[in-house]
C-alpha positions as CSV (number, residue, x, y, z in Angstrom):
1,M,54.9,-160.4,45.9
2,T,53.8,-162.1,49.6
3,R,51.4,-160.3,50.9
4,P,47.4,-161.2,50.4
5,L,45.6,-158.7,47.4
6,A,42.2,-157.6,47.8
7,I,40.1,-156.9,45.2
8,I,37.0,-155.0,46.4
9,P,34.1,-154.3,44.6
10,V,32.4,-151.2,44.0
11,L,28.8,-152.1,43.7
12,G,26.1,-149.3,43.6
13,V,27.3,-146.8,40.8
14,P,23.8,-145.4,39.4
15,E,23.3,-145.3,35.5
16,V,25.8,-143.0,35.1
17,R,24.8,-139.7,32.4
18,R,26.7,-137.1,30.8
19,G,27.5,-134.7,32.8
20,D,28.1,-136.8,36.4
21,D,30.6,-136.5,38.2
22,V,32.5,-139.9,38.6
23,A,34.7,-139.7,41.3
24,A,31.8,-138.3,44.2
25,L,29.7,-141.4,41.7
26,L,32.1,-144.0,43.2
27,L,33.4,-142.4,46.4
28,A,29.1,-142.2,47.3
29,A,29.1,-146.6,46.0
30,L,32.7,-147.3,48.7
31,G,30.5,-145.8,51.4
32,D,32.4,-147.0,54.4
33,V,34.9,-148.7,52.4
34,G,36.6,-146.0,50.9
35,L,39.7,-145.3,50.0
36,E,42.9,-145.8,51.6
37,A,47.0,-144.4,50.0
38,G,47.8,-147.3,47.7
39,D,44.5,-148.7,46.5
40,V,44.4,-149.1,42.4
41,V,40.3,-147.8,41.3
42,V,40.0,-149.8,38.3
43,V,36.8,-148.1,36.7
44,A,35.2,-149.6,33.3
45,S,36.1,-147.1,30.3
46,K,32.3,-146.9,29.8
47,I,30.6,-144.7,32.7
48,V,33.4,-142.2,32.1
49,S,32.2,-142.5,28.5
50,K,28.9,-141.7,29.5
51,A,29.8,-139.6,31.6
52,L,31.8,-137.4,28.7
53,G,28.5,-137.7,26.3
54,L,31.2,-140.0,23.8
55,S,27.9,-141.2,22.3
56,A,25.8,-142.4,19.4
57,V,22.4,-143.3,18.2
58,G,21.4,-144.6,15.4
59,S,24.1,-144.5,13.6
60,D,26.1,-146.6,10.8
61,K,28.4,-148.8,13.3
62,S,31.0,-149.9,10.2
63,E,31.5,-145.8,9.4
64,L,31.9,-145.4,13.4
65,V,34.6,-147.7,13.9
66,L,36.2,-146.3,10.6
67,G,35.9,-142.9,12.1
68,E,37.4,-143.7,15.1
69,S,40.5,-145.6,13.8
70,V,44.1,-144.7,13.1
71,R,44.4,-147.8,10.5
72,V,42.9,-150.6,9.7
73,V,44.4,-153.8,10.5
74,A,42.5,-156.5,9.7
75,E,38.9,-157.0,8.3
76,R,36.4,-160.4,7.9
77,A,33.1,-160.9,6.6
78,V,30.9,-161.5,9.7
79,D,27.6,-162.8,9.0
80,G,26.5,-160.3,6.5
81,R,28.7,-157.4,8.0
82,V,32.4,-156.5,8.1
83,T,34.6,-156.8,11.4
84,R,37.7,-154.6,12.0
85,V,40.3,-154.8,13.4
86,V,41.7,-151.3,13.8
87,E,44.4,-149.1,16.0
88,A,41.8,-147.1,17.3
89,K,42.5,-142.8,17.8
90,A,42.4,-144.0,21.5
91,G,45.2,-145.9,21.5
92,P,44.8,-149.9,21.0
93,V,44.5,-152.0,18.1
94,M,41.5,-154.5,18.6
95,A,38.2,-154.2,17.2
96,A,35.8,-152.0,16.1
97,A,37.6,-149.4,17.6
98,G,36.4,-150.2,21.9
99,I,32.9,-148.9,20.1
100,D,30.2,-151.1,21.7
101,A,26.4,-151.8,22.4
102,S,26.7,-153.5,25.6
103,N,25.7,-152.3,28.9
104,T,25.7,-148.7,27.9
105,G,22.1,-148.5,29.4
106,P,18.2,-148.2,27.9
107,S,19.3,-146.9,25.3
108,E,20.1,-147.6,21.5
109,Q,23.5,-146.2,21.5
110,L,26.5,-146.7,21.1
111,L,29.7,-146.1,23.3
112,L,32.8,-144.6,21.5
113,L,36.4,-144.6,24.1
114,P,37.4,-141.7,24.8
115,R,40.4,-140.1,22.5
116,D,42.6,-139.4,25.5
117,P,41.5,-142.1,28.0
118,D,45.8,-141.6,29.6
119,A,44.0,-137.8,30.4
120,C,41.0,-139.0,31.9
121,A,42.6,-141.3,33.9
122,R,44.4,-138.6,35.8
123,T,40.8,-136.6,36.1
124,L,39.6,-139.1,37.9
125,R,42.3,-139.7,39.7
126,S,42.5,-135.7,41.0
127,G,38.8,-135.9,41.4
128,L,39.6,-138.9,43.8
129,L,41.9,-137.4,46.0
130,S,39.8,-133.7,46.3
131,L,36.9,-135.4,47.3
132,S,39.0,-137.9,49.7
133,G,40.7,-135.4,51.4
134,M,44.4,-137.0,50.5
135,P,47.3,-134.6,49.3
136,P,47.9,-135.1,45.7
137,S,51.0,-137.0,46.6
138,A,49.1,-139.9,48.0
139,P,49.8,-143.0,46.0
140,L,46.4,-143.4,44.4
141,A,46.4,-144.9,40.2
142,V,43.4,-145.1,38.7
143,V,43.3,-147.9,35.3
144,L,40.9,-147.2,32.9
145,S,40.1,-150.7,32.0
146,D,37.9,-152.0,28.3
147,T,37.7,-155.5,27.3
148,A,39.3,-156.6,23.4
149,G,39.9,-160.1,22.4
150,R,44.2,-161.2,21.7
151,P,46.1,-162.4,18.7
152,W,46.7,-166.3,19.2
153,R,44.5,-166.4,21.9
154,A,40.7,-167.5,22.4
155,G,38.6,-165.0,24.4
156,L,38.7,-161.5,25.7
157,T,40.1,-160.4,28.9
158,D,40.1,-157.1,30.7
159,F,43.5,-154.1,30.1
160,A,44.4,-150.7,31.1
161,L,43.3,-148.1,28.6
162,G,44.3,-145.5,30.5
163,A,45.6,-145.0,33.2
164,A,47.8,-142.6,36.2
165,G,49.4,-142.5,39.0
166,L,50.9,-146.3,38.9
167,E,53.6,-148.0,36.8
168,V,52.3,-149.4,34.4
169,L,55.0,-151.6,33.2
170,L,58.1,-152.7,35.5
171,D,60.8,-153.8,33.7
172,H,63.0,-156.6,34.8
173,R,65.7,-156.5,32.4
174,G,68.6,-156.9,34.5
175,E,67.7,-158.1,37.3
176,V,67.4,-162.2,38.1
177,D,65.6,-164.5,38.2
178,A,65.1,-167.2,41.0
179,D,67.5,-169.4,39.5
180,G,70.0,-165.8,39.0
181,R,70.1,-165.8,35.9
182,L,69.8,-162.6,33.7
183,M,66.7,-161.5,32.4
184,S,67.1,-159.6,29.3
185,V,63.3,-159.0,27.9
186,T,60.5,-159.7,30.5
187,A,59.0,-156.4,31.2
188,R,55.3,-157.2,33.2
189,A,52.3,-155.4,31.6
190,V,50.9,-154.8,35.6
191,A,48.7,-152.8,34.2
192,D,46.5,-154.4,32.3
193,E,47.2,-157.9,35.3
194,I,45.1,-155.5,36.9
195,A,43.1,-154.2,34.8
196,A,41.9,-157.8,33.8
197,A,42.5,-159.1,38.0
198,A,39.3,-156.7,38.6
199,D,37.3,-157.7,35.9
200,L,37.3,-161.2,38.5
201,V,34.9,-159.6,40.5
202,K,33.0,-156.5,37.7
203,G,32.0,-159.3,35.0
204,K,30.1,-158.3,32.0
205,A,26.6,-159.1,33.0
206,D,26.1,-158.1,36.9
207,G,26.6,-154.3,35.9
208,V,29.5,-153.4,38.7
209,A,31.2,-151.4,36.7
210,A,34.9,-149.9,39.5
211,A,37.0,-152.3,41.7
212,V,39.1,-151.6,44.2
213,V,42.6,-153.3,43.9
214,R,44.6,-153.4,47.3
215,G,47.3,-154.5,48.8
216,L,49.6,-154.0,46.1
217,P,53.6,-152.5,47.0
218,K,54.0,-148.8,47.2
219,S,56.6,-149.0,44.6
220,W,54.1,-149.4,41.9
221,F,52.9,-146.0,42.4
222,L,54.0,-143.0,40.9
223,T,54.9,-139.8,43.0
224,P,53.6,-137.1,41.3
225,S,56.7,-134.9,39.1
226,V,57.0,-131.2,40.0
227,S,57.8,-130.4,36.1
228,F,54.4,-130.2,36.1
229,A,51.0,-129.0,37.6
230,G,48.7,-130.7,39.4
231,D,48.7,-134.7,39.0
232,E,50.6,-135.2,35.8
233,F,52.7,-138.1,35.4
234,A,55.1,-139.1,32.5
235,S,53.8,-142.9,32.4
236,G,50.4,-144.0,31.2
237,A,49.1,-147.2,29.4
238,G,49.3,-145.2,26.3
239,Q,53.2,-146.7,26.3
240,L,52.2,-150.1,26.1
241,V,50.5,-150.0,22.5
242,R,53.4,-151.6,20.6
243,T,53.4,-148.7,17.9
244,G,56.4,-148.4,14.8
245,S,59.2,-150.5,14.6
246,G,58.6,-152.4,17.1
247,D,54.8,-153.8,15.7
248,W,55.3,-156.6,14.0
249,F,51.6,-157.6,13.0
250,A,51.2,-153.7,11.5
251,L,48.7,-155.8,8.7
252,G,47.3,-159.0,8.9
253,H,49.0,-161.1,6.6
254,V,46.1,-161.2,3.7
255,E,44.9,-157.4,4.6
256,A,49.4,-157.0,3.6
257,L,49.1,-159.0,0.5
258,R,45.7,-156.7,-0.6
259,Q,47.8,-154.1,0.4
260,V,50.6,-154.5,-2.2
261,L,48.0,-154.6,-5.0
262,G,47.0,-151.3,-4.1
263,V,43.7,-152.7,-2.1
264,A,43.8,-152.0,1.2
265,P,41.7,-152.9,4.4
266,G,39.1,-150.0,5.2
267,T,38.2,-148.3,1.9
268,A,35.8,-148.7,-0.5
269,D,38.2,-150.8,-2.9
270,S,39.0,-153.5,-0.8
271,V,34.4,-153.5,-0.3
272,T,34.2,-153.4,-4.1
273,V,37.0,-156.6,-4.4
274,G,35.6,-158.5,-1.7
275,I,36.3,-159.0,2.1
276,R,36.5,-162.3,3.8
277,S,35.0,-163.9,5.8
278,V,35.7,-165.5,9.1
279,G,33.6,-169.1,7.9
280,D,34.1,-171.2,5.4
281,E,33.2,-170.2,1.6
282,P,32.3,-171.6,-1.6
283,F,35.6,-171.9,-3.9
284,S,34.2,-169.8,-6.6
285,D,33.8,-167.2,-4.4
286,R,37.7,-166.9,-3.2
287,V,38.6,-167.0,-6.6
288,A,36.7,-164.5,-7.8
289,R,38.2,-162.1,-5.7
290,V,41.7,-163.4,-6.4
291,V,40.7,-162.4,-10.4
292,S,39.3,-158.2,-9.0
293,L,42.6,-158.4,-6.8
294,T,44.1,-159.5,-10.1
295,L,42.9,-157.0,-12.3
296,F,42.3,-154.1,-10.0
297,A,42.6,-150.7,-11.6
298,D,44.4,-152.4,-14.7
299,E,41.5,-151.8,-17.6
300,D,43.5,-152.9,-20.5
301,A,43.7,-156.4,-18.6
302,S,41.3,-159.5,-19.4
303,V,40.8,-162.6,-18.3
304,D,38.4,-165.6,-19.0
305,L,37.3,-168.1,-16.2
306,E,36.4,-171.5,-15.2
307,V,35.9,-172.8,-12.1
308,D,35.4,-176.8,-10.9
309,E,33.8,-176.5,-7.7
310,E,36.1,-177.6,-5.5
311,I,38.8,-178.8,-7.0
312,A,40.8,-176.2,-9.2
313,A,39.8,-172.5,-11.2
314,T,41.1,-172.5,-14.8
315,V,42.7,-169.1,-15.6
316,T,43.9,-167.4,-18.4
317,L,45.3,-164.0,-18.6
318,G,45.6,-161.3,-21.4
319,A,47.1,-158.6,-21.5
320,A,48.9,-155.8,-24.2
321,D,52.6,-156.9,-24.6
322,D,54.8,-159.7,-23.2
323,Y,55.6,-156.9,-19.9
324,A,52.6,-156.9,-19.0
325,L,51.3,-160.3,-18.7
326,G,54.9,-160.8,-16.6
327,R,52.8,-158.5,-14.7
328,L,49.4,-159.7,-14.2
329,S,50.9,-163.2,-13.8
330,Q,52.9,-161.6,-10.3
331,R,49.7,-160.0,-9.3
332,L,48.0,-163.0,-9.9
333,E,49.6,-164.9,-7.5
334,I,50.5,-162.6,-5.2
335,A,46.2,-162.6,-5.3
336,A,46.0,-165.8,-5.1
337,A,48.3,-166.2,-1.8
338,S,45.8,-163.9,0.0
339,E,43.4,-166.4,-0.9
340,D,46.0,-169.3,0.4
341,L,45.5,-170.3,-3.0
342,H,48.1,-172.2,-5.0
343,V,49.3,-170.9,-8.9
344,T,50.6,-173.8,-10.9
345,V,51.4,-172.3,-15.0
346,T,49.8,-174.9,-17.7
347,G,50.9,-173.3,-20.5
348,E,53.7,-170.9,-21.9
349,P,52.8,-167.1,-22.7
350,T,51.2,-166.8,-26.3
351,A,51.8,-164.8,-29.4
352,E,49.0,-162.8,-28.1
353,H,50.5,-161.6,-24.7
354,S,48.2,-164.3,-23.2
355,V,48.5,-167.4,-20.7
356,T,46.9,-169.8,-19.0
357,A,47.3,-170.7,-15.4
358,T,45.6,-173.2,-12.4
359,L,44.3,-172.0,-9.1
360,S,44.0,-174.8,-6.2
361,P,43.5,-175.0,-2.5
362,M,47.2,-175.3,-0.9
363,P,47.9,-178.1,0.6
């Protein structure tokens, strides 16, 4: 893109309540700025959730998160509570299924994400077109934005939770770069880029819930398919979510090891065994979880434990027979790896089907 890009904050949107017409509120707030062909209206998903009444007051947030999740990816103890990264029923993988209490108005409500954000974007786009007098074929797009962290990067950024009327992913594979080299993997998530750009004028503490991004290439906009009624589109932000074989990070490494031992994240068993903290913990707490994981669902096994705080722990495992002892020893190694601990067997198995090992921090 070589032409200037304008990002216009939509000021004066009132507190949105259940049943409000979000399209009408946005157009009223835009005033003389209005909408033009080629605009992308970026709207914080919170105001759509408010209009749809997707809130809960006085509910247990942990239970809400699990109820709004397809699966738990990772979980950690944080300041006496458990924070979970999940695949939300709204689509994205994010902390707490996107449930949030910030910028929710004067009540103590928790806002939930809409289950089908792309459909919400299509509905909002249709309303904006109708109220502004544009035809359904006009190049106008809507992006519902939300905020999330990202693996390997500090801080939060806005991303496209839902989209309508926009090519959310520009696939450059097969094209050549400025040096004439063939591009084989490049695909730009332009819907996410637009959401993040709009947040530069929306902010988190300014109460600005929407922005108009103006000046994008017309080729980025979609034309409604004649095979659908209204303004249905084949493209939406849902296609930006990696799932199935394309998801290389379906579980955190700790959760993957614990699940192998029968303790899946987000379950009562996980809470019973104990959940790792994001901060430093006493060595004895880590060893206790290793022992609980090792013995999980094995009523015939036994363990004797001696802990030398911050140095090492001596574990003596006992089982009904040599096969069960071997299995228990393997469980101990896997459980120790989930706590970043190393296992060293310090003695041969005895005739009483027991063995002694030492747990120590990995170098």
